[in-house]
C-alpha positions in Angstrom: -11.6 45.2 -155.4 -15.2 44.7 -154.4 -16.5 47.1 -156.7 -14.1 45.7 -159.9 -15.3 42.0 -158.7 -19.4 43.3 -159.6 -18.4 45.1 -162.2 -16.8 42.1 -163.8 -19.8 39.9 -162.7 -22.2 42.4 -164.2 -20.7 42.3 -167.6 -20.9 38.5 -167.6 -24.3 38.5 -166.6 -24.9 41.4 -169.7 -23.0 39.1 -172.3 -25.2 36.0 -170.9 -28.0 38.1 -171.8 -27.2 38.9 -174.7 -26.3 35.7 -176.1 -29.4 34.5 -174.7 -31.2 37.4 -177.0 -29.1 36.0 -180.2 -29.9 32.6 -179.6 -33.8 33.3 -180.4 -32.6 36.2 -182.9 -33.3 35.6 -186.8 -30.1 34.7 -188.5 -29.6 36.8 -191.6 -27.3 33.9 -193.5 -23.7 33.3 -193.2 -20.6 34.4 -194.9 -17.1 33.0 -195.4 -13.7 34.3 -195.4 -10.5 33.1 -195.7 -7.5 34.7 -194.4 -4.1 33.9 -194.0 -2.2 33.5 -190.6 0.4 35.7 -189.0 -1.1 38.9 -190.8 0.0 42.1 -189.2 -2.7 44.2 -186.9 -4.9 46.4 -189.6 -4.6 43.7 -192.1 -8.1 43.7 -194.5 -9.8 40.3 -194.6 -13.2 41.8 -195.9 -15.5 44.6 -196.6 -18.8 43.3 -194.3 -20.9 46.4 -194.8 -20.9 45.6 -198.6 -21.1 42.2 -198.5 -24.2 42.5 -195.7 -26.1 45.6 -197.7 -25.4 47.6 -194.6 -25.8 51.3 -194.7 -21.8 52.3 -193.5 -23.3 55.8 -192.1 -25.5 54.1 -189.6 -23.2 51.2 -188.6 -22.1 53.5 -185.7 -25.7 54.1 -184.7 -27.1 50.8 -184.8 -24.0 49.8 -182.5 -22.7 47.0 -185.0 -20.0 44.5 -183.0 -18.8 41.4 -182.9 -19.8 39.3 -179.9 -17.6 37.3 -178.5 -17.6 34.1 -175.4 -16.6 36.3 -171.8 -13.0 35.9 -171.8 -12.1 35.1 -175.8 -9.5 36.9 -177.6 -11.0 38.8 -180.0 -8.7 38.3 -183.2 -10.6 40.2 -185.7 -12.4 43.8 -185.5 -14.8 46.0 -187.5 -14.0 49.4 -188.8 -17.5 51.3 -187.9 -16.5 53.8 -190.2 -16.3 51.9 -193.8 -17.5 47.8 -192.1 -14.2 46.6 -192.8 -13.3 43.4 -191.3 -9.6 43.9 -190.2 -6.7 41.8 -188.3 -7.1 43.1 -184.8 -4.0 40.7 -183.0 -1.6 37.9 -184.6 -3.4 34.8 -185.7 -1.3 31.5 -184.9 -3.6 28.9 -186.6 -1.4 26.2 -184.4 -2.7 28.0 -181.4 -5.9 28.9 -182.4 -6.6 25.4 -183.8 -4.9 22.6 -182.3 -6.3 20.1 -184.0 -5.7 19.3 -188.0 -7.7 19.7 -190.2 -9.8 23.3 -191.3 -9.2 26.2 -188.6 -12.3 28.8 -188.7 -13.2 31.7 -186.5 -17.1 31.8 -185.8 -18.3 35.4 -185.9 -21.1 36.5 -184.4 -22.5 40.0 -185.8 -25.0 41.8 -184.0 -26.6 45.1 -185.2 -29.4 46.7 -183.6 -32.4 49.1 -184.8 -33.9 46.5 -185.2 -32.1 43.7 -183.9 -30.2 41.6 -186.4 -27.7 38.7 -186.0 -25.2 37.8 -188.8 -22.8 34.4 -188.7 -19.6 34.8 -190.3 -17.0 32.2 -190.9 -13.4 33.3 -191.4 -11.1 30.2 -192.1 -7.3 30.6 -191.3 -5.2 29.2 -193.8 -1.9 27.9 -193.0 1.6 29.4 -194.2 4.8 27.5 -193.9 6.1 29.0 -190.5 7.4 25.9 -189.0 10.1 23.7 -189.7 10.4 19.8 -189.0 12.4 18.9 -185.7 13.3 16.0 -184.1 12.9 15.0 -180.7 16.7 14.2 -180.4 19.4 16.0 -182.4 21.8 12.8 -182.2 20.2 9.5 -181.8 22.6 6.0 -180.8 21.7 2.8 -182.7 22.8 -0.7 -181.9 23.5 -3.0 -184.6 25.2 -6.2 -184.3 27.8 -7.3 -187.0 25.4 -10.6 -187.4 22.9 -8.7 -188.9 21.6 -9.5 -191.7 21.3 -7.9 -195.2 18.6 -6.0 -195.7 17.6 -5.3 -192.0 15.5 -3.1 -191.6 15.6 -0.3 -188.3 12.9 2.3 -187.8 13.8 6.2 -186.8 12.3 8.7 -185.0 10.1 10.5 -186.9 10.0 14.2 -187.2 7.5 16.5 -186.2 6.0 20.1 -188.1 3.2 21.8 -186.6 2.1 23.1 -189.9 -0.3 20.9 -191.8 -1.3 19.7 -195.6 1.9 19.8 -197.9 3.6 22.2 -195.2 3.8 19.2 -192.7 6.6 16.8 -193.2 7.1 15.6 -197.1 10.2 13.8 -197.2 13.2 12.1 -195.3 17.0 11.9 -196.8 20.0 10.2 -195.6 24.0 11.7 -195.9 25.9 9.2 -198.9 27.3 6.2 -197.2 28.4 2.8 -197.7 26.5 0.9 -195.6 23.3 1.8 -195.3 20.1 3.4 -197.2 16.9 5.1 -196.7 13.4 4.2 -197.1 10.4 6.3 -196.6 7.4 5.2 -195.8 3.5 6.5 -195.0 1.1 5.9 -192.5 -2.7 5.6 -192.6 -2.9 8.9 -191.6 -0.6 10.1 -194.4 2.5 11.0 -191.9 5.8 9.9 -193.3 8.5 7.7 -191.3 12.1 6.8 -192.2 13.8 3.1 -191.7 17.2 2.3 -192.0 17.8 -0.5 -195.0 21.4 -2.4 -194.4 22.9 -2.9 -197.7 26.2 -4.2 -196.7 27.7 -6.5 -193.9 29.3 -4.8 -190.9 32.6 -5.8 -189.9 33.0 -4.6 -186.3 37.0 -5.3 -186.1 37.2 -3.0 -189.7 34.6 -0.1 -188.2 33.1 -0.2 -184.7 30.8 3.6 -185.3 28.9 4.6 -188.6 27.6 8.5 -188.3 25.1 9.6 -191.0 22.8 12.8 -191.3 19.2 12.4 -191.3 17.0 15.2 -192.7 13.8 16.0 -193.1 12.0 18.3 -195.6 8.7 19.5 -195.8 6.4 20.4 -198.8 5.9 24.3 -198.3 6.9 26.7 -200.2 9.9 28.1 -199.2 11.1 24.7 -198.4 11.9 24.0 -194.9 14.0 21.1 -193.0 15.4 19.6 -189.8 18.3 17.2 -188.9 18.9 14.7 -186.6 22.5 12.5 -186.6 22.2 9.2 -185.8 25.1 7.2 -184.6 25.6 3.7 -185.7 27.4 1.5 -183.1 28.1 -2.0 -184.5 28.0 -4.8 -181.7 30.3 -7.8 -181.0 28.5 -11.0 -181.1 27.8 -13.1 -178.1 28.6 -17.0 -178.8 27.9 -18.1 -175.2 24.8 -18.4 -173.1 24.2 -18.5 -169.8 23.4 -22.0 -167.5 21.5 -22.8 -164.0 22.4 -24.9 -161.4 19.7 -27.2 -161.4 16.6 -27.0 -164.5 14.3 -27.3 -161.5 13.7 -26.1 -157.6 10.8 -26.5 -155.3 9.9 -24.0 -151.9 7.4 -24.4 -149.2 6.0 -21.2 -148.5 2.8 -20.2 -145.6 0.0 -18.1 -147.3 0.0 -15.7 -145.1 3.9 -14.8 -145.6 4.0 -10.8 -146.1 5.2 -9.0 -149.3 8.8 -8.8 -149.9 9.5 -12.3 -148.2 12.8 -14.4 -149.9 11.3 -16.9 -151.8 14.2 -18.3 -153.4 17.9 -17.6 -154.6 18.7 -18.4 -158.2 22.6 -18.4 -159.4 23.5 -18.9 -163.1 26.9 -18.5 -164.9 28.1 -17.6 -168.1 31.7 -18.0 -169.9 31.5 -14.8 -172.0 33.4 -11.7 -170.7 32.2 -8.3 -170.4 28.6 -7.7 -171.0 28.0 -11.4 -172.7 29.2 -12.9 -169.1 27.0 -10.2 -167.0 23.6 -12.1 -166.7 20.1 -10.7 -165.8 17.0 -12.2 -164.5 13.5 -12.5 -165.3 9.9 -14.2 -165.6 10.1 -16.1 -169.0 7.0 -15.0 -171.6 5.1 -17.9 -171.1 4.4 -17.1 -167.7 1.4 -16.2 -166.3 -0.2 -12.9 -165.3 -1.3 -14.2 -161.8 2.5 -15.1 -161.1 3.6 -11.8 -162.1 1.3 -10.3 -159.3 2.4 -12.7 -157.0 6.5 -12.9 -157.6 9.2 -10.4 -158.1 12.4 -11.5 -159.8 15.2 -9.0 -159.0 16.9 -8.6 -162.6 20.7 -8.7 -161.1 21.2 -10.9 -158.4 18.6 -13.1 -159.2 16.3 -13.4 -156.0 12.9 -14.4 -156.4 10.8 -11.8 -153.4 7.3 -12.6 -152.8 5.0 -9.6 -154.0 1.4 -9.6 -153.6 -1.1 -11.7 -151.1 -1.0 -15.4 -151.5 -3.8 -17.5 -151.3 -4.0 -21.4 -150.0 -8.1 -21.6 -151.4 -7.4 -20.1 -154.6 -4.1 -21.6 -155.6 -2.4 -24.2 -153.3 1.0 -24.4 -156.3 2.0 -22.1 -158.4 4.6 -22.7 -161.1 7.0 -19.9 -161.7 9.3 -19.9 -164.9 12.7 -17.6 -164.8 14.8 -16.9 -167.2 18.5 -15.7 -167.5 20.1 -14.2 -170.4 23.5 -11.5 -170.5 23.8 -8.6 -171.2 25.3 -8.8 -174.8 24.1 -8.6 -178.1 21.8 -11.2 -179.6 21.6 -12.6 -176.2 20.2 -16.2 -175.8 17.6 -16.7 -172.6 17.8 -20.1 -170.8 14.7 -20.9 -167.8 14.6 -23.0 -165.2 11.2 -24.0 -163.2 10.2 -22.9 -159.6 7.7 -24.6 -157.9 6.2 -22.6 -154.8 4.1 -25.0 -152.4 1.5 -22.8 -149.8 0.8 -23.6 -146.6 -2.9 -23.5 -145.4 -3.8 -21.0 -142.3 -7.3 -20.0 -140.8 -7.5 -17.1 -142.7 -11.1 -17.7 -144.2 -14.1 -16.7 -142.0 -17.0 -18.6 -142.8 -19.6 -18.0 -145.2 -23.4 -18.2 -144.7 -25.4 -18.3 -147.6 -29.4 -18.3 -148.1 -30.2 -21.1 -149.8 -34.3 -20.8 -149.5 -36.0 -18.1 -147.5 -39.7 -18.2 -147.1 -41.1 -14.5 -146.1 -43.0 -13.3 -144.7 -44.7 -15.9 -142.2 -47.8 -15.9 -141.3 -48.6 -15.2 -137.6 -50.7 -18.4 -137.0 -47.9 -20.4 -138.4 -47.3 -23.9 -135.9 -44.3 -24.2 -134.6 -41.8 -26.2 -136.3 -42.6 -23.6 -139.8 -39.5 -23.4 -141.7 -38.3 -20.5 -142.3 -35.5 -21.0 -144.4 -32.7 -23.4 -145.7 -29.3 -21.9 -144.5 -25.8 -23.2 -146.2 -22.2 -22.4 -144.6 -19.2 -23.1 -146.1 -15.8 -22.3 -145.3 -12.8 -22.3 -148.0 -10.1 -23.2 -145.4 -9.0 -27.1 -145.3 -8.9 -29.6 -142.1 -9.9 -28.2 -138.7 -9.8 -24.6 -140.5 -12.7 -25.8 -142.8 -15.1 -27.4 -139.9 -17.5 -25.2 -139.1 -20.7 -24.4 -136.1 -23.9 -22.5 -136.6 -26.2 -20.5 -133.7 -29.1 -18.3 -133.4 -29.2 -15.5 -131.0 -31.1 -16.3 -128.0 -34.6 -14.9 -127.6 -36.0 -15.4 -130.8 -39.1 -17.9 -131.2 -36.5 -19.6 -133.8 -34.1 -22.3 -133.8 -31.5 -24.1 -136.5 -32.0 -27.7 -137.6 -29.5 -29.3 -139.1 -30.0 -31.8 -141.8 -26.9 -32.6 -143.4 -23.4 -31.1 -143.0 -23.2 -27.1 -143.5 -26.9 -27.4 -144.2 -29.2 -26.0 -141.8 -33.2 -25.4 -141.8 -34.3 -22.3 -139.1 -37.8 -23.1 -137.5 -40.5 -21.6 -135.3 -40.3 -22.8 -132.0 -43.7 -21.0 -130.9 -46.9 -19.4 -132.2 -45.8 -15.4 -133.6 -48.2 -12.3 -132.7 -47.6 -10.0 -135.8 -49.4 -7.0 -133.5 -47.0 -7.6 -130.7 -43.5 -8.2 -132.8 -44.0 -7.3 -137.0 -40.4 -8.1 -137.7 -37.7 -10.0 -136.2 -34.3 -9.8 -136.7 -32.7 -13.3 -136.3 -28.9 -13.0 -136.2 -26.8 -16.0 -137.2 -23.7 -17.1 -136.0 -21.3 -19.3 -137.9 -17.5 -20.3 -136.6 -15.3 -22.7 -137.0 -12.4 -25.1 -136.0 -9.4 -22.9 -136.0 -6.8 -21.7 -134.2 -7.6 -18.6 -133.6 -11.6 -19.4 -134.6 -13.0 -16.9 -137.3 -16.6 -16.6 -137.2 -19.7 -14.6 -139.0 -22.4 -13.0 -137.8 -25.5 -12.6 -140.7 -28.7 -11.1 -139.9 -31.8 -12.3 -141.6 -34.8 -9.9 -141.3 -38.1 -12.1 -140.9 -41.7 -10.0 -141.6 -44.5 -11.8 -140.0 -47.5 -11.5 -142.3 -50.6 -10.6 -140.8 -53.9 -12.8 -140.0 -57.3 -11.1 -139.3 -57.4 -12.3 -135.7 -58.2 -8.5 -134.0 -62.0 -6.7 -134.1 -61.8 -3.2 -134.9 -62.1 -0.9 -131.8 -63.5 2.6 -131.3 -61.7 5.2 -129.5 -64.5 5.9 -127.4 -66.5 4.1 -125.4 -69.5 6.1 -126.8 -69.7 9.6 -128.6 -72.5 12.1 -127.8 -72.8 14.6 -130.8 -74.5 18.0 -130.3 -76.4 19.7 -133.1 -78.0 23.0 -133.4 -80.9 23.0 -134.7 -82.0 23.8 -138.2 -78.8 22.6 -139.8 -78.4 22.6 -143.3 -78.9 19.0 -145.0 -76.1 17.5 -145.8 -74.1 19.3 -143.4 -71.2 17.3 -141.3 -72.0 16.9 -137.6 -69.2 14.5 -136.2 -66.5 11.9 -136.8 -66.2 8.5 -135.3 -62.8 6.6 -135.6 -62.0 3.5 -134.9 -58.4 1.4 -135.0 -57.4 -1.9 -136.2 -54.0 -3.7 -134.6 -53.9 -5.5 -137.7 -52.5 -4.0 -141.1 -53.4 -3.5 -144.7 -56.5 -5.7 -145.8 -57.3 -6.7 -141.9 -57.0 -3.1 -141.0 -59.1 -1.4 -143.5 -62.3 -0.1 -142.0 -65.6 0.6 -143.2 -68.0 2.4 -141.4 -71.8 2.2 -141.4 -75.0 2.8 -139.3 -77.2 -0.1 -137.8 -81.0 -0.5 -139.0 -83.0 1.0 -136.8 -86.1 3.4 -136.6 -86.1 7.2 -135.1 -89.8 8.7 -134.5 -91.1 5.6 -137.0 -88.5 6.5 -139.9 -85.9 4.7 -140.8 -82.6 6.0 -139.4 -81.1 6.6 -142.9 -83.5 9.0 -143.3 -81.9 11.2 -140.7 -77.9 10.7 -140.9 -75.5 9.1 -143.0 -71.8 8.2 -142.4 -69.3 7.9 -145.0 -67.9 4.6 -144.8 -64.4 5.3 -145.1 -63.6 8.1 -143.6 -66.5 7.8 -140.7 -67.9 11.7 -140.6 -71.4 11.9 -140.0 -73.4 14.1 -141.9 -77.5 14.9 -141.3 -79.6 14.1 -144.1 -82.1 16.7 -143.3 -82.6 19.4 -141.0 -83.2 18.9 -137.5 -85.9 20.2 -135.3 -85.3 20.8 -131.7 -89.1 21.6 -131.0 -90.2 17.7 -133.1 -87.2 16.0 -131.6 -84.5 16.5 -129.1 -82.3 13.6 -128.6 -81.7 10.3 -130.8 -79.0 7.7 -130.7 -77.7 5.3 -133.4 -75.6 2.3 -133.4 -72.3 2.6 -136.1 -70.4 -0.4 -137.5 -66.9 -0.4 -138.2 -66.0 -3.3 -140.1 -62.8 -5.1 -141.4 -61.7 -6.1 -144.7 -60.7 -9.0 -143.5 -61.4 -12.7 -144.0 -63.6 -13.9 -142.2 -64.7 -9.9 -141.3 -64.4 -8.7 -137.6 -66.9 -6.0 -136.7 -67.2 -4.1 -133.6 -70.4 -1.3 -132.7 -70.7 2.6 -130.6 -73.3 4.5 -129.6 -73.9 8.0 -130.8 -75.5 10.1 -128.8 -77.0 13.1 -130.5 -78.5 16.3 -128.6 -80.0 18.6 -130.8 -79.6 22.0 -129.5 -82.5 24.8 -129.4 -81.7 28.0 -131.8 -84.0 30.9 -131.5 -86.2 30.1 -134.7 -89.9 30.9 -133.4 -91.2 34.1 -132.3 -93.3 34.5 -129.1 -97.5 33.9 -130.3 -100.0 36.4 -128.6 -102.1 34.0 -127.3 -104.2 37.0 -125.1 -105.6 39.0 -126.2 -106.8 37.7 -129.0 -108.4 40.6 -131.9 -112.3 39.7 -132.9 -112.9 39.3 -136.6 -109.7 40.5 -137.8 -109.8 44.1 -135.4 -107.3 44.9 -132.7 -108.5 44.1 -129.2 -110.6 46.3 -127.0 -111.1 46.6 -123.5 -112.9 49.3 -121.4 -111.0 51.1 -118.4 -113.5 53.1 -116.0 -112.3 57.1 -115.6 -112.3 56.1 -111.8 -109.6 53.8 -112.1 -106.7 54.9 -109.8 -102.9 54.3 -110.2 -101.3 50.6 -110.5 -105.0 49.5 -111.6 -105.3 45.9 -113.5 -106.4 46.7 -116.9 -105.5 43.4 -118.5 -102.6 40.9 -118.8 -100.8 40.0 -122.3 -99.9 36.7 -122.5 -97.5 34.9 -125.1 -95.8 31.9 -125.6 -93.0 30.8 -127.5 -92.0 27.5 -128.3 -88.3 27.3 -127.5 -86.6 26.3 -124.8 -84.3 27.8 -122.3 -83.3 31.7 -122.3 -84.9 31.5 -126.0 -88.1 31.2 -124.7 -88.2 33.8 -121.5 -90.3 36.3 -122.6 -90.4 40.1 -121.8 -93.1 42.9 -122.4 -92.8 46.2 -122.9 -94.7 49.2 -123.8 -93.8 50.0 -127.7 -96.6 52.5 -128.4 -99.1 54.2 -126.5 -101.6 57.2 -127.0 -100.2 58.5 -123.5 -97.0 56.9 -122.2 -97.6 58.5 -118.7 -101.0 56.9 -118.6 -100.2 53.4 -118.8 -97.1 50.7 -118.4 -96.5 46.8 -118.9 -94.8 44.7 -116.3 -92.1 42.9 -118.2 -91.6 40.1 -116.2 -95.5 39.1 -116.3 -97.0 41.5 -119.0 -99.3 42.5 -116.8 -100.8 46.2 -118.2 -101.5 48.6 -115.3 -102.3 52.4 -114.8 -99.5 54.8 -113.7 -101.8 57.5 -112.4 -105.4 58.3 -111.8 -107.5 59.6 -115.7 -108.2 63.3 -116.0 -110.6 65.5 -118.0 -108.2 66.2 -120.7 -106.8 62.2 -121.2 -108.4 61.3 -124.3 -111.4 58.7 -124.2 -109.4 56.2 -126.8 -106.4 55.3 -125.9 -104.1 53.2 -128.6 -101.8 50.8 -127.0 -99.0 48.8 -128.7 -97.2 46.3 -126.9 -94.4 44.3 -127.9 -93.2 40.8 -126.4 -89.7 40.0 -126.7 -87.5 36.5 -126.3 -84.3 36.0 -124.5 -82.4 34.7 -127.9 -79.7 36.0 -129.6 -80.9 37.5 -131.9 -84.1 37.8 -130.6 -87.3 37.6 -131.9 -90.3 39.4 -131.0 -94.1 39.9 -131.7 -96.6 43.0 -130.6 -99.9 43.5 -130.2 -102.8 46.6 -130.9 -104.7 47.2 -127.8 -107.6 50.0 -128.1 -108.5 51.2 -124.7 -111.7 53.3 -124.0 -112.5 54.9 -120.9 -115.7 55.1 -119.9 -117.7 56.2 -116.8 -119.0 52.9 -115.9 -118.1 49.2 -117.1 -120.4 46.8 -118.5 -121.1 43.3 -117.6 -119.4 42.0 -121.1 -116.7 40.1 -121.1 -113.5 41.5 -122.5 -111.1 40.5 -124.9 -108.3 40.1 -122.3 -110.7 37.7 -120.1 -111.8 35.7 -123.3 -109.9 32.9 -123.3 -109.4 32.4 -119.3 -109.9 29.3 -118.1 -110.3 28.0 -114.4 -107.3 27.5 -112.4 -106.6 24.2 -112.6 -106.5 24.4 -116.7 -104.8 27.6 -116.7 -101.3 25.8 -118.0 -102.7 24.0 -121.2 -105.6 26.2 -121.9 -104.0 29.2 -123.9 -102.0 26.6 -126.0 -104.9 24.4 -126.9 -107.6 27.5 -127.7 -104.4 28.8 -130.2 -104.4 25.8 -131.5 -108.3 25.8 -132.3 -108.2 29.0 -133.2 -105.3 28.5 -135.6 -106.8 25.6 -137.8 -109.7 27.1 -137.9 -108.2 30.3 -139.5 -105.8 27.8 -141.5 -109.0 25.8 -142.7 -111.2 28.5 -143.5 -108.5 30.0 -145.8 -108.0 27.4 -147.3 -111.8 26.9 -148.4 -112.5 30.4 -149.3 -109.6 30.9 -151.6 -110.8 27.0 -153.4 -113.8 28.9 -153.7 -112.4 31.9 -155.5 -109.9 30.4 -157.3 -112.9 28.2 -158.9 -114.4 31.8 -159.9 -111.3 33.0 -161.3 -110.1 30.3 -163.4 -113.9 30.0 -164.7 -113.2 33.7 -165.8 -109.7 33.1 -166.8 -110.7 30.4 -169.3 -112.8 33.4 -171.3 -109.6 35.7 -171.1 -106.6 33.4 -172.1 -107.4 33.5 -175.5 -106.8 37.8 -175.5 -103.7 37.1 -173.5 -104.3 37.7 -169.9 -101.6 38.1 -167.4 -100.7 38.1 -163.8 -101.7 41.5 -163.1 -100.1 41.7 -159.3 -96.2 42.3 -159.7 -95.4 40.0 -156.9 -97.2 36.9 -158.1 -94.7 34.4 -158.4 -96.3 31.0 -159.9 -95.3 27.6 -158.7 -92.8 26.0 -161.2 -93.6 22.2 -160.4 -97.0 20.7 -160.4 -96.3 17.8 -159.3 -99.0 16.5 -156.5 -98.5 16.9 -152.7 -99.9 14.8 -150.0 -100.8 17.9 -148.0 -102.8 19.8 -151.1 -106.0 20.0 -152.2 -107.3 18.5 -155.3 -108.9 21.2 -158.1 -112.3 20.8 -159.5 -110.4 20.2 -163.3 -110.9 23.8 -164.3 -110.0 23.7 -167.9 -108.8 27.4 -168.1 -105.8 27.5 -170.4 -103.6 30.6 -172.1 -102.9 31.0 -175.6 -100.6 29.1 -177.4 -96.8 30.7 -177.0 -97.8 32.4 -173.9 -96.3 31.8 -170.2 -98.7 34.0 -167.8 -99.9 32.6 -165.4 -102.9 33.2 -163.7 -103.2 34.5 -160.1 -105.1 34.7 -157.3 -105.1 37.3 -154.5 -106.6 36.4 -151.0 -106.5 38.9 -148.7 -109.1 38.0 -146.2 -109.9 35.0 -144.3 -107.0 32.9 -144.1 -104.4 33.3 -140.7 -103.5 37.1 -139.8 -100.6 39.1 -141.6 -100.8 36.7 -144.6 -101.8 37.2 -148.1 -102.3 34.2 -150.3 -101.7 33.9 -154.1 -102.9 30.8 -155.7 -100.8 30.6 -159.0 -101.1 28.5 -162.0 -98.6 27.7 -164.9 -99.7 26.7 -168.7 -99.4 23.4 -167.7 -101.6 23.5 -165.0 -105.0 23.1 -167.4 -104.0 19.6 -167.6 -103.1 18.6 -163.9 -105.8 17.5 -161.4 -103.7 19.3 -158.3 -102.9 23.3 -157.7 -101.1 24.6 -154.7 -101.5 27.5 -152.6 -98.0 29.6 -151.5 -98.0 32.5 -149.1 -97.0 35.5 -151.3 -96.6 37.9 -148.1 -92.9 38.5 -147.8 -90.6 36.4 -145.1 -90.6 37.9 -141.2 -87.5 39.4 -140.1 -86.5 36.6 -137.7 -86.8 34.0 -140.0 -83.0 33.1 -140.7 -82.7 29.6 -142.0 -84.0 30.1 -145.5 -85.1 26.2 -145.0 -88.1 27.4 -142.9 -89.6 30.4 -145.9 -91.4 29.5 -148.9 -89.5 29.0 -151.4 -90.8 29.2 -155.4 -89.9 25.6 -155.9 -92.1 24.0 -152.9 -95.7 23.6 -152.5 -97.5 25.3 -149.5 -98.4 23.2 -147.0 -101.5 23.5 -145.3 -102.9 21.7 -142.4 -99.9 20.7 -140.9 -100.0 20.5 -137.4 -98.6 23.7 -135.2 -95.6 23.3 -133.2 -96.3 22.6 -129.7 -95.0 26.2 -127.7 -93.3 25.9 -124.8 -94.3 26.3 -121.3 -91.3 26.7 -119.3 -91.8 30.4 -119.1 -95.8 30.9 -119.5 -97.0 33.1 -116.7 -99.2 31.8 -114.0 -102.6 31.4 -113.7 -102.5 34.3 -111.0 -101.2 37.0 -113.5 -104.0 36.3 -116.2 -107.2 37.8 -114.2 -110.4 38.9 -116.4 -111.1 42.8 -116.8 -112.1 43.9 -113.7 -115.5 45.7 -114.1 
């Protein structure tokens, strides 16, 4: 069972898919054939293979077939051997095409490889295979003996399912002395017959006349159908009925149920038999409303209630009843019945809002009119008298202005933030028994007034931002609420004016006026600024606007972005630091102390020392916390007289940054009286906490100034020489030289001496100068000039050395589009982890 259902659904899906494909396939024209109905199976219709120009031998391979909808009968089929279209099953035109007119069978022919679609129309021709038939084989026609000559009596029409000339064509009547037949044509060309009285009837001579009516179609051969007509002659009725009185009156409560007897009517007729049997009914001019509410029993003359009465709609109903006997040519007589309705309390009061002024402002004074209410009860008397009231516990009351009209007014001040909307229940009650009431609810929204200032979610905000943040990055979000609504609750955020370290606060942070998101406008440096606070204001869009302020505390978190700096020992004249060690030194001898500082804070500035390289690791050791360099054992004869050491200083950050210092220790028999590199910067103990930093800054500033002056001198010489080479297409030879793309002046740059060196026209070469010496250790300065430099009075220096591995923030590296700032103040080192002064002794002699 399931397999069969699945197979049927699959075939239905395939056929549907095929019809979709056919809808998009190109059609190759349309053929039309005709075929009579009722042909036997296998009857020839057309040679499709020849008419469509198809190769008959390939029809089977190309799956030539007729595509039909699922469930449709296959009246025609194609022979794949010869391409002939033949009748597959008998075609009944009246079954295939129920409606008249042309009957067409639409065929969809499909052939594959390639896919082609042909449309064929086959018109099914009607044959005269049906005879006319009458609904009944015998008709009874009653004709009064008093009927005048020429009176016409329509007869039932015959039906023929064939169409055209094969349908009903004419009617014939059997010969008789009293009646003739006239055939009429309707607008749709169908025929009907009328019996015409040709001779006066006499019931006493002949009571019944029998005639035969024949219907004939126009087909070949002609077919016909017959019906017998029995004409009964009726006796004349010469007496009319009479009522007891011409008019009647009755009272009825409006809530009377259907079926209630309203009145019993009585009429008499002097005739006998059917001519004396009376039937009662409403007169023809009785209004439709009366026919809906009342009913007259035809035989008894009782007037009964049929529908629901409504006093408010009509308090009086006037009925006209006729009496007519059952005889032929009966004459009707009439009487009038007046039905008076008695009112009952069946209508509840109706509450109508005549005028409503909503919404109401929350600052509206007491007594403000909200709505005008009218009350109506369609009952009469006490049933129509109404009282109206509102539910308690609402700040509203009803005041009666005049009869059945009330005004709804406020009784106290409103507050939208407490109750934004009131549902006021109004009750109207009539004075009937029992009393009826109506409750109506009026929704009164309260309109907002800007009476509430914004309120921040927190009394203050504390924000922690990691230094070296990307400019433009979001650092926090503040949010405020305003219990008002719509425009009065729309908040805009702003930062109050102020200064941070002498700079406007707007240069540090900005805020999105709509969302309250705050963004850092510059990269913060923990070593320069550790915390600051700003005032954020939230202001609504009401009139007048209200605002609130909140303090945002911003704390800058330290990041390990500063490598340790060796402050002792310092190399002399760019060479490694040297030291003398007596050969007689014993194990634990203090050779010196390596000191370093780190501008970071916390763990990022906690320094550790280790011996990275040594000529003999068994001879020296470095204290990891203090940096003290001591001997591990006594010197032997085979120990080298010159010991090369590399000491590494690492901070505690993640990832850790480090610095190294190279030491050259000479083993001597006796020590001279000169100071060593270790003791060169030793100061008295009372100033030891600040002297290394001061000396480091002085040495750094001096080195930078010297390098800068030396670069200017060398650049001037190179520019003078380059002026002569520029006409010969001189170019920048160092492969790593990158020229500064901009020529805008900088406050930290230095002016050049109006050099006039200029490359030849059409070249983009730059003049570069390496300054390998004279600058700070580990830097190589390249002076780069673009083609436009000849017209500028400024030049800029840029370090060409590769960036250090411990610089992760690209904002701290030299970029091609930034000018070198050479006279900036160095960062102040952090002294949290400086070794005590007792750990910095001079070299012992």
